[in-house]
N, C-alpha and C positions, 0 to 999 in steps of 0.2 A: 599500399592501402590507400583508399580514397580519403581526401581531406575535407570534402564538402559534397553536398548533393546539388546537382544541376537540375533545376526544375523547369520543364518546358511548358510554355503557354502559347496560344495562337492569337495573334493580332493584339490582344490586350490581357490584362491580369484577370484571370477567371477565378470564380469563387472556390471551386474545388481545389485549384492549385494553391491559392492563398491559405486554405485550411491545412493542406499538407505542409506548407512552409512553417506555419505556426506550430504544428505538432513536432516537426523536426527540430526547430529552434528550442522548444521546450525540453527536448531530450539532450540539448547541449550541442547540436550539430549545425554547422553553418550551411546556408543554402545560397545558390546563385540562380536568380530567375532569368531565363532567356525567353524573350518573346520573338517568335518566328512567324513567317508568312509563306514559306515554301520549303521544299526539300533541300535546295542548295543553301539556304540561309542556315539551316540546322547544321549541315556539315561544316560550313565556314565558321560558325560560332564555336562548334566543338573543337575545331582545329586550333583555336586560339589558346586552348588549354595545353598544359604539359602532358603530352600523350604517353610519356614514360610513367606517369602516375595513373593509377586505376581510376577511371572516370565512373562516377555513380550518377545515374539519370533516373528521374521520376517523371511520369506523365500520365494523364488520364487517357482512357481508351479513345475518347472523342478527339483529343489533340493529336494522338499518334495516327489516328485514321486520316485526319486532315493532312498531316505531313506526308504520309505514304501515298494517299490518293493524289496529292499535288503533282506527283510524278508517276502516277499509275503503277505503283509498286515496282519501280525500276530496279532490276536485279543488281546493277552496279551500286545503287544507293544502299540497298539492303546489306550488301557485303561490306561496304565501307562503314556504314552506321554501326554494325555489330562488331567490327574490328576496333572501332574507337572506344567502345563502351565495355566496361568490365561487369557492371551491375545495372539492371534495368527493372524498375518497379512500375507495374501498370495497374491502375485502379480506375474507379469511376465507370464501370460497365452499366449499360442501360437496358440490356435485354433486346435491343433492336436487331433485326436480321442483318443490318448493314455492318454489324461487328464481326460477322463470320469471316469475311476476307481478311480483316486485321488479325484475328486469331490464327487463321491458317498461315498468314505471312510470318507472324512472330514465332510460330511453333512448327513450321514446315508441315502443316496439316495435321499435327497431333491433336490439337483442339479445333473443333469445327464451329461451335456456336454456344450460346448460353441458354439456360432454362430457368423458369421461375421456381421458387421453393414454396413449401407448404408450412403453415404456422406451427403445426405440431411436430415438425422435424427437429432434429438435434444436430449439434456439431459433434463430429467424431474426429478426434485428433489422433493421428497415427502414432502407435506406440514406438515406432522406429524413427520418430522425428525429433528426438531429444536435442540433437545438434541445433536444429532450427527453432523448434517450438519450446525448447527449454522445459520449465516445470509443467507445461500443459500437456506434454506428450502422454498419450494413452488415455486421456480423459474423454468422457462423453457427457454432454450437458446441453441444455436448451431452455426454452425453445429458441429457434432461429428468428430472425426478423425478415419476414417475407417482403416487406416494403423496401428493404435494402439489399437483401441477399439473393444472389444468383449462383447457379452452378455451371460448370463447364461440361460440355459433351465431348468425349474423347473418341478417337478413332481406334477401334479394336483394342482398347485397354493398352495403349502405347506404353511400353516399358521405359521409354526415355523420360517420362514425366515423374517427378517426385511429388507424390500426393500428400501434402502435409495435413490439411483439414478437409474432411468430407461432409457433405450434407446429403442424406438419402442415397448413400453410396456413390455420389457424384462429386468430383473434386471442386472445392471452393477456394482453397489456397494451394497453389502449385508452383513448382520450379522446373524449368527446362534449360538445358545447356545448349547455347547456340555458338559454336566455335569457342571463343574464350569468354563469352558473355553469359552470365547467369541471369536469366529472366524470371522474375517472380511476378505472378499474376494473381490478383484476388478478385473474386466475383462480388465485389461490394460497389454499390451505386455511388457512395460518397464516403469521404473522410470526415470525421467529426470536427466541429468547431470547438476548440478547447475552451472557448469563452461562453459556451452554451450552458444554461442552468441545468442543475441536476435535480431530478424529481426526488422528493423525500422518500417515497415508498419504493424507489427502484434502485438508487445508486447508479453505478456505471456498468454493471454486468449486462443489462439490456443493450448497451451500446458496443458490445464486444466486437462485432464485425466491422464497426466503423473506426475502432481504435487499435485493437491488438495486432492485426496483420501488418499494419504500418510500423508498429513498434518492433515486431519480430524482424522485419526486413532491416530496419535501421540498426538494431542491435547486432545482427549477423554481419553487416558490412563494417560497422565502425567499432565494435567491441568496447574497449575501455575508454574510448573517446566520448562515449555517451555517458550521461549520468547513470550510475549504477551503484548497487550495494553488493559487494562480493561476500559479505558476511551475513548468513541467514540464521535468524534466531527464532525461538519459540518458547512460550510459557503457557501453562495451564493456570487459569485464574478461577478460583472457587469463591463465590460470593457468600458472605454472611456468617459462616459457622463460628461458633465458639471454639477456643483452643482447649478442648477436652478430649479424652481418650476416644470417645465416639460422639458424633453429632449426627443425628438422623441416620442416614445410610452411609455416612462417611466415617471411616476408621483410619486414623492417621498412621498407625503402625503398618496396617495392611497397604495403605497407599505408598508409604516409604519403601516397603519391600518391592512393590510393583515398579516404583520409579527406579530403584537400583537394578532390577531385572531388565527393564526396557529403556533405561537411560533417558529420562525426561525430568522436568522440574515443575514445581507448583508454587504459586503465590496465592496466599489467602487474602481476600479483600475483607479486612477486619473492621467491624463496626466499633468506633471509639467508645460508645456507650458501655461496651462490655469490658472496659479496661481493668476492672477489678476481679474478673471472673475466670482467668486462665489457670488451668491446673499445672502444678509444678512439674509433673512428669512430662507433660506435653511441651512445656516451656524448655525443659532440658533437651527434648528431642529436636526442637527447632534450633536451639543454640548449637547443638553438636552437628547438625546436618544442614548447615547454611548453604551447602551446594545443591540441596534439593528443596528446601523450604524457605520461604520468605513471606513477609506480610506487608501490605500497604494500607492506605486509609480509605475506608468505605463510608463516606458521608460523615455525619456526626451522631445524631440520634437515629438516623435511618428513618426519618419521618417521610411521609408522602411528598415527593417533589421538593424536598427542603432546599436543594441547590437550584431550583427553578425560580427562586425569588430574585427580584431586581432591587430590593431594599438594601442599601449600602450597610447600614448598621447591623441588620439581621445577618447578612452574609459574613461580615467581619466577625461577628460573635460566633457563628457556626464554625468558621475556620480556626479561630483562636481556641475555642473550646475543644475542638477535635485535636488540635496540636497538643494542648495541655494533657489531655487524656492519653494520647499516644506516647508522650514523653514520660508520663507517670508509669504507663505499662512497660515501657522499655527499661526504666530504672528498676521496677519491681521484678521483672522476669528475665532481663538480660537479652530479650529479643529485639534486635534493631529493626526499625521499620523504615520502609522506603517512603519518602515524602512525595507520593504519587496519589492522586485522588481518583477513585472509582465512584462515579455518581450513582446514588441509589435510584432505582427504577429508570435509569438512563436519562434522567431529566436534568438539564442545566441551562443557565442563562449566560448571555455574553458577559454580564457584570460579574458573575461568579468566576468565569475564566480569567478575567483581568485581575481580580483580587487574589486568586490563587497564584498567579504569576508574581504579583507584588509581594506576596508572602514567601517567595522562594521555593515554591513547589517545582518539582522536576518536570511534571507533565500531568495531564489528565487522561483517563482511559474511559471509553464509553462504547456502548453497542450501537449508537447512532451518532453521526457527526453534526446533527442539526439541533441548534439551540431552540428552546421553546419560544423565545421572543423574536425570532427572525422568520421572515416569510420563506417560502420554498425556493425562491430564486436567489437566496443569499449565496449558496455555494455553486461553483461552476466546475466543469470538468478539470480545468487547470489545477484546482485545489487538490485533486486526488493524485496528481503526479508528484506531490511532495509525500514524504513518508508519513508524517502526521498532517492533519488539517491545521492550517495556520490562520484561518479567517477571523479568529476571535482574539484581537490584540496580539497576534503572533505567538500566543501561548499554545504549545503543541498539544493537540488532541489526537491520541492514537485510537484507532477503531479496533474493537475486538469482535469475535464472531462465535456463535454456537457451533459445535462440531456436527454440522449437517451437510452443507454444500461444499464439497471438496474443490470445485472449480473456483469458488470465491477465494479460498486460501491460495490456490495456484496463481490467481491474478495478483494477490498481495505479494507473493514471492517475486513475480515478474517485475513488479514495480518497486521492489526493494524493501517492502514493509516487513516488520517482524510478525510472526503468527501468534496472535494473542487469542487463546481459546477460552471461552467462558462457559462455566456450568455451575449448578447448585448441587447440594447433597443428593437430591432426588435422582440425579443421573446415575448414581451408584446403587439404585434400588435392586437391580438384578446382579450386582457384583461389579467387578472392574473389567469385565470382558469387553464392553463397548468402548471403554477408554483405551484399552490395549490395542484394539482393532484400529481405532482412529489414529493413535500415535504411529502405528505401523504404516498407515496410509500417508501420513505427513512425511515420514521418512522415505517413502517411495517417491513422493513429489520432489523432495530435496534430500538426497543421501547425506549431504554435508551439513544438515541442520544442527544448530547448537542450542541446547536448552539451558536455562539458567534463571537466576533471580531477576525480577522485573527491572529493578534499578540498573543492574549490570547490562541488561539487554539494551535499555534506552540510552545509556551512556556510550554504548558501542555501535549505535545505529546512526549512520549518516550516508549521504550520497556523495560519490566522488567521480571525477573523470580526469584524464590526463591530456594536457595540451601538446602541441607540436614540440615544445621545448622540454618536455618531460616533467613539467611542474604539475603537481596534483592539486586540483581544485576540489574543495570540500564544502558541501552544504550541511550544516548541523542545526540541531533544533532545541536541545536541552541546555540548561546553563552549565552543565558539566559534560565533558566529552573526552573519551579516551581514543587517541589517534594511534593506529598501529602501522608502523612501517615494516613490512615483512620482506623488503628487498635487502640486498647485500651492500647497499650504498646509502649515504645520507640523502634525504629527499627534502625538497622545499614544498611546503603546503601553503596554499592561499585559502583561508577559511572564511565562510560567509554565513551569517545568521540574520534572518529577517527580524527587524525590530521596528516598532512604530517610530515615525519621525520624532526626533528629540528624545529618544529613549534615555533614561537616566542610568547610564552605565558608570559604576564607581571605578572599577578596575577590571583588568583581564590578567589572569595569571596562568603561566605554563609551568608545571611541576613546582608550584609554590612561588615562582618569581614573576614579578610584574612584567607586562608585555605591552608595547604600544599598540594602539588600535585607531581606526578612523571610521567615519560613516560615509557611505555613498548612497544618497537618497535614503531609503528605508532599510539599508543593509549594513550591518556591522561587519567590517573587514579586518582580518588579522593575517599577518604573515609569520610563519614559524618553520624552523628547520627541525627535522626529527632524525636522529641517528639511525644507522642501519640496524635492523633486527631489534628494534626497541619500540616502546610505547611512550606516549606523553599524555599527561592529564591536564586538560584545559579547564579553567573555571572562569565564568562570567559573573561578576558581582554587581548587584543593582543598588542604587542609592535609596530607592523607595522601600518602605516596609509598612506593614499594617499596624495600627495602634492596638494595644492590648485591651480591646473592648470585650468584656465578658458577655456571654449569651444570657439575655434576660429571659428567664423561664418562670412562668407562673406555676403555682402549685397544681392547678388543674392540668397544665401542659405536662408537668412532670409525671403525674398519675397516668395520663394518657399514653405517654411514651413507655412508662413502666409496664402497663398492661399490654401494649403493642408488642414489646420485646418478648415478654413471657408467654403471650399467646402464640407468637411466632415459633418459639421454641417448643411449646406444647404440640403445635401442629407438626413441626419437623421431626421431633423425637418420638412421638406417639401416634397422633392422628394420621400421619402420612402412611402409616403401615396398614390402615384400613380405609379403603376407597370411599365408603359411605360417610364415615366420620370426617374424612379429609374434605369432601365436598361441602359438608355442613360448616366446617371451620372457615372455609373460604367465603361462604355466603355471610357468616357472622362477622368476619373481618370487614367486609364491604359495608355492612350496616353500622359497625362501630366506628370505623375510621374513614 
């Protein structure tokens, strides 16, 4: 197996080459930049490596053309070049006619030239490409990016080409075997700069063709040497409902029966204001079926944008009041709650994230990763290569999605993220059929998906990779972590958690016993051994904690929240069943609140 990627550049360090290097390094793979100026210098430099090891080379179309043209496509050079290399990744096509000779040289004439794509075209991932394309196999989605994407023109549908991704029935990502060399070509003009800002309204899916083909190539060559998550988890999150036999279109017993039949789990984002209103029978149901049901914290009063505030005292009051209510609810009903915050209306501030971390919350969940007090350039592509977003005081923010675009969920799985599916009671208006269909689609994406309570999922979610010595490196995100050693021998783990400089860590414990730790820059570093076929529970304890500042609520604010909650329930339980009345209730809500 290859140990690094040899990246070729011509005369100097070129932009597209440096972008590829940053992407590979972000995935945990070392690179070696070789700057060449002729055909002979390439062979000489490659000969310096241990040729008994599989060499992996990446280069842009322009650089390979220069190298090959330097010796006019000398046949001896081609034979020697492809004998030396086990894997070759070619990117950065421009659509120029001069690329035709390069393509014919690399593929023995199987590919002849490139063509432009149209904006309304879609990516079609071969259903037979599971080995290479992983969870993306069989999906169709779009639109493509015509400013970046090109397709290859083939000679008589050559059967020696593995067509992984097509656009308009023409190959976009392909593989061809040349002697012992696997050549992967992608019709992408450029590789993305991982330090590029992410537009709020788009996320990273529009950059698919500049990111994913390179990821797939690196994953296929290096396997577990890359950062990866081999445990895939999912949970359905339903916002707002009271814990009563029936809330709007949601019936808990029917949902439980469906969960048992189709093997999935649900977390209720519970509004703390409702802490005195849970029915005993439903509480018993949740206690008895903790494998299927769990609850987490959904705001405090669930007022408009309540966690979008930047006022320290107000936010501390909201957090402490929410905690008090959830603790009372747990004692009264016996339903344990996960100390995980789901923000009402998807609104949060950076200040809220920092304070939740200081109060010992496990994580936050939201439908958007963008804080209301930050500009659109706050997040960059690099942030999305971690499982949660860590841009706000290193407090983990996990992104959840509505069950609409399956490709978004496939990309999440590819990057090691848990699938957090969000809906409201209205999703069940026509029954549970839509949910059952989507759960089946998720299981087709990843047959080994595991469903469970939200806290269990987050405690078991981390990225890992294995180095040359067999040591497991782990990046974890939540203050508690369950490490699983599924091998037949004891393993050494090096654990890393991003923390702000000078983070006030009180202690680190493994299975209840204190463990030494150190800081390297802004990273908490821990070494631990885990016995064969066992798990270890890690806990990070912080010195900081929030003062018990009660939420100051005026009588008028209390009345406003009271009417908001009861009007919301009137809408959900009654008006939602009549479209005309439902529309009127929505307009009335906007006027009053």
